Biopython code that builds the backbone (N, CA, C, O; Angstrom):
import numpy as np
from Bio.PDB.StructureBuilder import StructureBuilder

atoms = [
    (1, "MET", "N", (-1.034, 7.298, 17.560)),
    (1, "MET", "CA", (-0.766, 6.591, 16.384)),
    (1, "MET", "C", (-0.533, 5.300, 16.280)),
    (1, "MET", "O", (0.428, 4.967, 16.974)),
    (2, "ALA", "N", (-0.988, 4.496, 15.734)),
    (2, "ALA", "CA", (-0.912, 2.892, 15.674)),
    (2, "ALA", "C", (0.014, 2.547, 14.509)),
    (2, "ALA", "O", (0.128, 2.983, 13.364)),
    (3, "LEU", "N", (0.662, 1.556, 15.257)),
    (3, "LEU", "CA", (1.713, 0.750, 14.393)),
    (3, "LEU", "C", (1.201, 0.257, 13.139)),
    (3, "LEU", "O", (0.073, -0.237, 13.136)),
    (4, "ASP", "N", (1.990, 0.334, 11.886)),
    (4, "ASP", "CA", (1.367, 0.085, 10.820)),
    (4, "ASP", "C", (2.132, -1.587, 10.689)),
    (4, "ASP", "O", (3.100, -1.644, 9.931)),
    (5, "TRP", "N", (1.902, -2.301, 11.079)),
    (5, "TRP", "CA", (2.380, -3.407, 10.764)),
    (5, "TRP", "C", (2.773, -4.556, 9.489)),
    (5, "TRP", "O", (3.420, -5.600, 9.408)),
    (6, "SER", "N", (1.906, -3.615, 8.499)),
    (6, "SER", "CA", (1.963, -4.207, 7.230)),
    (6, "SER", "C", (3.010, -4.083, 6.474)),
    (6, "SER", "O", (3.301, -4.674, 5.434)),
    (7, "LYS", "N", (3.776, -2.960, 7.287)),
    (7, "LYS", "CA", (4.983, -2.560, 6.663)),
    (7, "LYS", "C", (6.340, -3.692, 6.703)),
    (7, "LYS", "O", (7.408, -3.770, 6.094)),
    (8, "CYS", "N", (5.775, -4.353, 7.579)),
    (8, "CYS", "CA", (7.017, -5.006, 8.118)),
    (8, "CYS", "C", (6.713, -6.743, 7.462)),
    (8, "CYS", "O", (5.839, -7.510, 7.864)),
    (9, "SER", "N", (7.822, -7.029, 6.268)),
    (9, "SER", "CA", (7.673, -8.446, 5.721)),
    (9, "SER", "C", (7.823, -9.453, 6.668)),
    (9, "SER", "O", (7.874, -10.577, 6.170)),
    (10, "ALA", "N", (7.931, -9.386, 8.188)),
    (10, "ALA", "CA", (7.996, -10.483, 8.936)),
    (10, "ALA", "C", (6.835, -10.783, 9.635)),
    (10, "ALA", "O", (6.771, -11.758, 10.384)),
    (11, "LEU", "N", (5.886, -9.997, 9.442)),
    (11, "LEU", "CA", (4.741, -10.265, 9.870)),
    (11, "LEU", "C", (3.647, -10.426, 8.735)),
    (11, "LEU", "O", (3.787, -10.243, 7.526)),
    (12, "GLU", "N", (2.167, -10.939, 9.659)),
    (12, "GLU", "CA", (1.340, -10.951, 8.454)),
    (12, "GLU", "C", (-0.098, -11.468, 9.361)),
    (12, "GLU", "O", (0.041, -12.001, 10.461)),
    (13, "SER", "N", (-1.045, -11.307, 8.940)),
    (13, "SER", "CA", (-2.557, -11.221, 9.602)),
    (13, "SER", "C", (-3.236, -11.972, 8.481)),
    (13, "SER", "O", (-3.422, -11.558, 7.336)),
    (14, "VAL", "N", (-3.654, -13.400, 9.101)),
    (14, "VAL", "CA", (-4.564, -14.045, 7.910)),
    (14, "VAL", "C", (-5.884, -14.007, 8.858)),
    (14, "VAL", "O", (-5.972, -14.182, 10.073)),
    (15, "PRO", "N", (-6.795, -13.742, 7.966)),
    (15, "PRO", "CA", (-8.362, -14.012, 8.460)),
    (15, "PRO", "C", (-8.469, -15.320, 8.650)),
    (15, "PRO", "O", (-7.927, -16.150, 7.921)),
    (16, "GLY", "N", (-9.209, -15.601, 9.687)),
    (16, "GLY", "CA", (-9.689, -16.721, 10.240)),
    (16, "GLY", "C", (-8.550, -17.701, 10.855)),
    (16, "GLY", "O", (-8.774, -18.855, 11.220)),
    (17, "GLU", "N", (-7.333, -17.070, 10.905)),
    (17, "GLU", "CA", (-6.412, -17.493, 11.648)),
    (17, "GLU", "C", (-5.857, -16.743, 13.175)),
    (17, "GLU", "O", (-5.260, -15.668, 13.130)),
    (18, "LEU", "N", (-6.117, -17.405, 14.420)),
    (18, "LEU", "CA", (-5.900, -16.333, 15.518)),
    (18, "LEU", "C", (-6.760, -15.363, 15.506)),
    (18, "LEU", "O", (-6.349, -14.370, 16.106)),
    (19, "SER", "N", (-8.101, -15.239, 14.922)),
    (19, "SER", "CA", (-8.988, -14.230, 14.789)),
    (19, "SER", "C", (-8.143, -12.901, 13.729)),
    (19, "SER", "O", (-8.503, -11.724, 13.744)),
    (20, "GLY", "N", (-7.494, -13.205, 13.247)),
    (20, "GLY", "CA", (-7.033, -12.316, 12.387)),
    (20, "GLY", "C", (-5.448, -11.587, 13.155)),
    (20, "GLY", "O", (-4.871, -10.695, 12.533)),
    (21, "ALA", "N", (-4.993, -11.989, 14.256)),
    (21, "ALA", "CA", (-4.412, -11.303, 14.884)),
    (21, "ALA", "C", (-2.836, -11.185, 14.027)),
    (21, "ALA", "O", (-2.604, -12.010, 13.142)),
    (22, "TRP", "N", (-2.118, -10.437, 14.262)),
    (22, "TRP", "CA", (-1.137, -10.167, 13.747)),
    (22, "TRP", "C", (0.236, -11.142, 14.100)),
    (22, "TRP", "O", (0.678, -11.075, 15.247)),
    (23, "VAL", "N", (0.761, -11.851, 13.321)),
    (23, "VAL", "CA", (1.801, -13.170, 13.675)),
    (23, "VAL", "C", (2.783, -12.802, 12.997)),
    (23, "VAL", "O", (2.872, -11.981, 12.084)),
    (24, "PHE", "N", (3.850, -13.741, 13.705)),
    (24, "PHE", "CA", (5.304, -13.668, 12.633)),
    (24, "PHE", "C", (5.013, -14.628, 11.414)),
    (24, "PHE", "O", (4.466, -15.708, 11.637)),
    (25, "ARG", "N", (5.322, -14.307, 10.284)),
    (25, "ARG", "CA", (4.892, -14.829, 8.698)),
    (25, "ARG", "C", (5.271, -16.421, 8.992)),
    (25, "ARG", "O", (6.309, -16.741, 9.571)),
    (26, "GLY", "N", (4.401, -17.261, 8.571)),
    (26, "GLY", "CA", (4.654, -18.712, 8.531)),
    (26, "GLY", "C", (4.659, -19.407, 9.721)),
    (26, "GLY", "O", (4.901, -20.614, 9.724)),
    (27, "THR", "N", (4.331, -18.562, 11.119)),
    (27, "THR", "CA", (3.879, -19.234, 12.408)),
    (27, "THR", "C", (2.653, -18.814, 12.710)),
    (27, "THR", "O", (1.984, -17.997, 12.077)),
    (28, "ARG", "N", (2.241, -19.631, 14.112)),
    (28, "ARG", "CA", (1.129, -18.856, 14.864)),
    (28, "ARG", "C", (1.436, -18.292, 15.918)),
    (28, "ARG", "O", (0.770, -18.527, 16.926)),
    (29, "ILE", "N", (2.470, -17.445, 15.956)),
    (29, "ILE", "CA", (3.077, -16.879, 17.169)),
    (29, "ILE", "C", (2.878, -15.495, 17.092)),
    (29, "ILE", "O", (3.414, -14.779, 16.247)),
    (30, "PRO", "N", (1.958, -15.034, 18.143)),
    (30, "PRO", "CA", (1.569, -13.678, 17.789)),
    (30, "PRO", "C", (2.562, -12.466, 18.374)),
    (30, "PRO", "O", (3.310, -12.521, 19.351)),
    (31, "VAL", "N", (2.301, -11.251, 17.370)),
    (31, "VAL", "CA", (3.262, -10.506, 17.779)),
    (31, "VAL", "C", (3.143, -9.531, 18.962)),
    (31, "VAL", "O", (4.041, -8.774, 19.329)),
    (32, "LEU", "N", (1.892, -9.646, 19.526)),
    (32, "LEU", "CA", (1.826, -9.301, 20.972)),
    (32, "LEU", "C", (2.534, -9.873, 22.037)),
    (32, "LEU", "O", (2.898, -9.255, 23.038)),
    (33, "ALA", "N", (2.762, -11.295, 21.765)),
    (33, "ALA", "CA", (3.326, -12.071, 22.857)),
    (33, "ALA", "C", (5.143, -12.021, 22.976)),
    (33, "ALA", "O", (5.844, -12.225, 23.968)),
    (34, "VAL", "N", (5.574, -11.646, 21.462)),
    (34, "VAL", "CA", (6.842, -11.123, 21.220)),
    (34, "VAL", "C", (6.988, -10.060, 22.022)),
    (34, "VAL", "O", (7.556, -10.195, 23.106)),
    (35, "PHE", "N", (6.487, -8.821, 21.600)),
    (35, "PHE", "CA", (6.297, -7.427, 22.083)),
    (35, "PHE", "C", (6.668, -7.651, 23.699)),
    (35, "PHE", "O", (7.758, -7.358, 24.190)),
    (36, "GLU", "N", (5.500, -8.252, 24.450)),
    (36, "GLU", "CA", (5.612, -7.932, 25.638)),
    (36, "GLU", "C", (6.749, -8.771, 25.926)),
    (36, "GLU", "O", (7.247, -8.335, 26.964)),
    (37, "ASN", "N", (7.531, -9.968, 25.420)),
    (37, "ASN", "CA", (8.494, -10.386, 26.215)),
    (37, "ASN", "C", (9.651, -9.710, 25.901)),
    (37, "ASN", "O", (10.690, -9.984, 26.502)),
    (38, "LEU", "N", (9.614, -8.770, 24.949)),
    (38, "LEU", "CA", (10.654, -7.871, 24.683)),
    (38, "LEU", "C", (10.801, -6.725, 25.593)),
    (38, "LEU", "O", (11.852, -6.185, 25.939)),
    (39, "GLU", "N", (9.364, -6.377, 25.995)),
    (39, "GLU", "CA", (9.012, -5.171, 27.174)),
    (39, "GLU", "C", (9.854, -6.151, 28.432)),
    (39, "GLU", "O", (10.748, -5.592, 29.067)),
    (40, "ASP", "N", (9.675, -6.919, 28.592)),
    (40, "ASP", "CA", (9.978, -7.759, 29.903)),
    (40, "ASP", "C", (11.535, -7.789, 29.985)),
    (40, "ASP", "O", (12.157, -8.155, 30.981)),
    (41, "GLY", "N", (12.005, -7.424, 28.992)),
    (41, "GLY", "CA", (13.650, -7.744, 28.608)),
    (41, "GLY", "C", (14.410, -9.077, 28.603)),
    (41, "GLY", "O", (15.448, -9.516, 29.098)),
    (42, "LEU", "N", (13.216, -9.610, 27.654)),
    (42, "LEU", "CA", (13.949, -10.963, 26.958)),
    (42, "LEU", "C", (15.041, -10.668, 26.004)),
    (42, "LEU", "O", (14.914, -9.494, 25.656)),
    (43, "SER", "N", (15.987, -11.183, 25.470)),
    (43, "SER", "CA", (16.900, -10.912, 24.357)),
    (43, "SER", "C", (16.667, -11.752, 23.214)),
    (43, "SER", "O", (16.119, -12.836, 23.415)),
    (44, "ILE", "N", (16.992, -11.430, 22.065)),
    (44, "ILE", "CA", (16.258, -12.074, 20.830)),
    (44, "ILE", "C", (16.696, -13.499, 21.063)),
    (44, "ILE", "O", (15.791, -14.324, 20.939)),
    (45, "ASP", "N", (17.885, -13.962, 21.373)),
    (45, "ASP", "CA", (18.304, -15.185, 21.565)),
    (45, "ASP", "C", (17.282, -16.137, 22.551)),
    (45, "ASP", "O", (16.916, -17.291, 22.326)),
    (46, "GLU", "N", (16.928, -15.231, 23.771)),
    (46, "GLU", "CA", (15.826, -15.876, 24.235)),
    (46, "GLU", "C", (14.591, -16.077, 23.751)),
    (46, "GLU", "O", (13.974, -17.091, 24.080)),
    (47, "LEU", "N", (14.148, -15.319, 23.060)),
    (47, "LEU", "CA", (13.053, -15.253, 22.207)),
    (47, "LEU", "C", (13.023, -16.348, 21.258)),
    (47, "LEU", "O", (12.034, -17.081, 21.307)),
    (48, "VAL", "N", (13.956, -16.601, 20.376)),
    (48, "VAL", "CA", (14.365, -17.619, 19.571)),
    (48, "VAL", "C", (14.189, -18.829, 20.122)),
    (48, "VAL", "O", (13.353, -19.618, 19.682)),
    (49, "ALA", "N", (15.096, -19.134, 21.317)),
    (49, "ALA", "CA", (14.686, -20.184, 21.895)),
    (49, "ALA", "C", (13.374, -20.375, 22.624)),
    (49, "ALA", "O", (12.954, -21.500, 22.896)),
    (50, "LEU", "N", (12.842, -19.451, 22.883)),
    (50, "LEU", "CA", (11.315, -19.918, 23.697)),
    (50, "LEU", "C", (10.008, -19.959, 22.572)),
    (50, "LEU", "O", (8.877, -20.295, 22.922)),
    (51, "TYR", "N", (10.279, -19.649, 21.474)),
    (51, "TYR", "CA", (9.242, -19.911, 20.137)),
    (51, "TYR", "C", (9.821, -20.625, 18.974)),
    (51, "TYR", "O", (10.505, -20.110, 18.089)),
    (52, "ASP", "N", (9.487, -21.817, 19.069)),
    (52, "ASP", "CA", (9.747, -22.696, 17.810)),
    (52, "ASP", "C", (9.406, -22.109, 16.855)),
    (52, "ASP", "O", (8.238, -21.779, 16.655)),
    (53, "GLY", "N", (10.365, -21.868, 16.085)),
    (53, "GLY", "CA", (9.675, -21.679, 14.532)),
    (53, "GLY", "C", (10.077, -19.768, 14.265)),
    (53, "GLY", "O", (10.032, -19.120, 13.219)),
    (54, "LEU", "N", (10.410, -19.374, 15.521)),
    (54, "LEU", "CA", (10.634, -17.831, 15.693)),
    (54, "LEU", "C", (12.465, -17.598, 14.675)),
    (54, "LEU", "O", (13.364, -18.414, 14.875)),
    (55, "THR", "N", (12.574, -16.910, 14.105)),
    (55, "THR", "CA", (13.971, -16.466, 13.856)),
    (55, "THR", "C", (14.680, -15.229, 14.026)),
    (55, "THR", "O", (14.042, -14.216, 13.738)),
    (56, "ARG", "N", (15.803, -15.095, 14.411)),
    (56, "ARG", "CA", (16.509, -13.847, 14.891)),
    (56, "ARG", "C", (16.041, -13.097, 13.839)),
    (56, "ARG", "O", (15.531, -12.075, 14.297)),
    (57, "GLU", "N", (15.965, -13.142, 12.336)),
    (57, "GLU", "CA", (15.848, -11.711, 11.324)),
    (57, "GLU", "C", (14.315, -11.518, 11.796)),
    (57, "GLU", "O", (13.960, -10.342, 11.880)),
    (58, "GLN", "N", (13.353, -12.503, 12.117)),
    (58, "GLN", "CA", (11.969, -11.796, 12.096)),
    (58, "GLN", "C", (11.865, -10.927, 13.135)),
    (58, "GLN", "O", (11.284, -9.857, 12.957)),
    (59, "VAL", "N", (12.450, -11.278, 14.458)),
    (59, "VAL", "CA", (12.149, -10.456, 15.772)),
    (59, "VAL", "C", (13.622, -9.141, 15.400)),
    (59, "VAL", "O", (13.477, -8.028, 15.906)),
    (60, "LYS", "N", (14.374, -9.295, 14.899)),
    (60, "LYS", "CA", (14.951, -8.043, 13.867)),
    (60, "LYS", "C", (14.085, -7.161, 13.395)),
    (60, "LYS", "O", (13.942, -6.057, 13.922)),
    (61, "GLY", "N", (13.350, -7.593, 12.244)),
    (61, "GLY", "CA", (12.777, -6.769, 11.436)),
    (61, "GLY", "C", (11.524, -6.248, 12.309)),
    (61, "GLY", "O", (11.161, -5.082, 12.153)),
    (62, "PHE", "N", (10.819, -7.134, 13.273)),
    (62, "PHE", "CA", (10.135, -6.335, 13.983)),
    (62, "PHE", "C", (10.179, -5.288, 14.927)),
    (62, "PHE", "O", (9.392, -4.380, 15.193)),
    (63, "ASP", "N", (11.530, -5.695, 15.474)),
    (63, "ASP", "CA", (12.418, -4.555, 16.405)),
    (63, "ASP", "C", (12.603, -3.289, 15.377)),
    (63, "ASP", "O", (12.293, -2.224, 15.911)),
    (64, "LEU", "N", (13.052, -3.175, 13.982)),
    (64, "LEU", "CA", (13.147, -2.289, 13.298)),
    (64, "LEU", "C", (12.036, -1.089, 12.873)),
    (64, "LEU", "O", (12.182, 0.129, 12.777)),
    (65, "LEU", "N", (10.991, -1.865, 12.684)),
    (65, "LEU", "CA", (9.770, -1.335, 12.588)),
    (65, "LEU", "C", (9.510, -0.585, 13.984)),
    (65, "LEU", "O", (9.649, 0.627, 13.821)),
    (66, "LEU", "N", (9.231, -0.866, 15.085)),
    (66, "LEU", "CA", (8.747, -0.362, 16.224)),
    (66, "LEU", "C", (10.197, 0.700, 16.414)),
    (66, "LEU", "O", (10.007, 1.841, 16.835)),
    (67, "THR", "N", (11.197, 0.375, 16.178)),
    (67, "THR", "CA", (11.982, 1.579, 16.295)),
    (67, "THR", "C", (11.796, 2.720, 15.318)),
    (67, "THR", "O", (11.918, 3.891, 15.677)),
    (68, "THR", "N", (11.484, 2.350, 14.021)),
    (68, "THR", "CA", (11.150, 3.554, 12.627)),
    (68, "THR", "C", (9.907, 4.064, 12.973)),
    (68, "THR", "O", (9.759, 5.286, 12.944)),
    (69, "GLN", "N", (9.029, 3.374, 13.281)),
    (69, "GLN", "CA", (7.929, 4.067, 13.354)),
    (69, "GLN", "C", (7.555, 5.037, 14.744)),
    (69, "GLN", "O", (6.821, 6.025, 14.779)),
    (70, "THR", "N", (8.169, 4.525, 15.644)),
    (70, "THR", "CA", (8.261, 5.184, 16.719)),
    (70, "THR", "C", (8.891, 6.310, 16.833)),
    (70, "THR", "O", (8.354, 7.303, 17.324)),
    (71, "THR", "N", (10.293, 6.290, 16.326)),
    (71, "THR", "CA", (10.954, 7.462, 16.043)),
    (71, "THR", "C", (10.181, 8.388, 15.179)),
    (71, "THR", "O", (10.268, 9.529, 15.634)),
    (72, "THR", "N", (9.392, 8.323, 14.005)),
    (72, "THR", "CA", (8.811, 8.824, 13.258)),
    (72, "THR", "C", (8.144, 9.516, 14.068)),
    (72, "THR", "O", (8.418, 10.714, 14.141)),
    (73, "PHE", "N", (6.997, 8.918, 14.973)),
    (73, "PHE", "CA", (5.939, 9.376, 15.629)),
    (73, "PHE", "C", (6.636, 10.719, 16.616)),
    (73, "PHE", "O", (6.164, 11.854, 16.671)),
    (74, "LEU", "N", (7.483, 10.381, 17.118)),
    (74, "LEU", "CA", (7.910, 11.341, 18.125)),
    (74, "LEU", "C", (8.826, 12.530, 17.801)),
    (74, "LEU", "O", (9.166, 13.458, 18.535)),
    (75, "THR", "N", (9.158, 12.260, 16.452)),
    (75, "THR", "CA", (9.682, 13.623, 15.764)),
    (75, "THR", "C", (8.613, 14.471, 14.975)),
    (75, "THR", "O", (8.743, 15.690, 14.862)),
    (76, "SER", "N", (7.672, 13.859, 14.494)),
    (76, "SER", "CA", (6.458, 14.353, 14.014)),
    (76, "SER", "C", (5.695, 15.230, 15.395)),
    (76, "SER", "O", (5.047, 16.272, 15.290)),
    (77, "ARG", "N", (5.872, 14.775, 16.163)),
    (77, "ARG", "CA", (5.036, 15.579, 17.508)),
    (77, "ARG", "C", (6.473, 16.690, 18.094)),
    (77, "ARG", "O", (6.302, 17.028, 19.265)),
    (78, "ALA", "N", (7.125, 16.974, 17.776)),
    (78, "ALA", "CA", (7.837, 17.881, 18.576)),
    (78, "ALA", "C", (7.989, 19.093, 17.830)),
    (78, "ALA", "O", (8.585, 20.051, 18.323)),
]
sb = StructureBuilder()
sb.init_structure("model")
sb.init_model(0)
sb.init_chain("A")
sb.init_seg("    ")
for serial, (resi, resn, name, xyz) in enumerate(atoms, 1):
    if name == "N":
        sb.init_residue(resn, " ", resi, " ")
    sb.init_atom(name, np.array(xyz, "f"), 0.0, 1.0, " ", f" {name:<3s}", serial, name[0])
structure = sb.get_structure()
């Protein structure tokens, strides 16, 4: 199951910008970069300090999407 990034208001995909990759709204910060850093154990505060323009609210909205859609996927497979 692929995550539906369009369900998160903190994210956007703009054709012609970064090849249409999903980024945090109003930035050029790729979702994939933040996701990989979260996987590596960085905290929200570390991410916000690392990426100029990224806010705690954006990361929390992204994290909520991951949690919600992953939980939905896992319970639908049980």
